[in-house]
N, C-alpha and C positions, 0 to 999 in steps of 0.2 A: 220827759222829752225823750223821744226815741231818736237814736242815732240816724242821721241821714242816709247813710249807706245801708243800714238795716232796713229802713223803710223802702228804699229802692229795690233791694233784693227781694223783699216780701211782696211787693208789687209785681215784680217779675214772675215770681212763683205763682201768684194769684192768676196772672194772665195765662201762663202756661197750663195751669190746672183747668181753667176755662177751655182752652184749646183742646186739652185732652178729652174732655167731656164731649165737646162738639165732634171731635174725630171719632170717638166711640159711637156716637149717635149715628153718624154717617155709616160706620161699619156695620152697625146693627140694622140699618135700613136695607143695605146689600144683602146681609145674611138673611134677613126676612124673606127677600125674594128668592134666594138660593133655597131656602126652606120650602117655599110654595112650589118651586120647580121640582124638588126632590119628591114632594108629596104627589104632584101631578103624574110623575113618571114612575112612581113606586120605589124609589131609592130610600135606604134607610137614613134616618136622621143624622147618625154619626158616620164618619169616614176616617177610621183609625189610621190608614195609610197617609192620607192627606194631612191629618193632624201631626203625625210624626215627622213628616217633611217639613211642615211648617215650623215645628219646634226647633228642628236642626237648623233650618234657615234663619230663624230669628235669633237663635244663640249665636250664630256667626255675626249677624247684624249687631247684636248687643256687644259682642267683643270688639268689633270695629268701632262702635260708638263709645267704648270705654265704660259700659254698663255691665254689671254682674250678669252673666248668662244665666245663672240659676234663678235670679230675680225675674229675668225676662221670660224663662220658661214657666215659673209659678204664675206670672201675670197671664200669659197666653193660655194656660191651662184653665185659669178661672174664666177667661173670656170665652173659650171654647165650650166649657161645660154650660155656660148660660145659652150660647148659640144652640147647642144640642137640645137643651131644655126647650128653647122656643121652637126648634124644628119638631120635636116630639109633639108640642101642642098643636102646630100647624097640621101635622100628619093626622092627628086625632080629629081635628076640626074638618079635614078634608074628606075623610072617609065616611 
């Protein structure tokens, strides 16, 4: 028999995990369009200046949310690396 509070907490975690996946899917839909626009106008797949600004901004957001900024930076770096990979593929397919 599982403790009722543990079951409730786990259900909350499951709901949040699902929400995170849906949010990431929405983010990637938008970044797909960004990749298409970049390819159309000949911009490179990566934008290091924007990425650096985003990391700094999200480190601050993480601190405000009481989340480890290092964790937030690692997560964003992973997401951005996937976005750039997708943008590179879009650029290859467009040319």
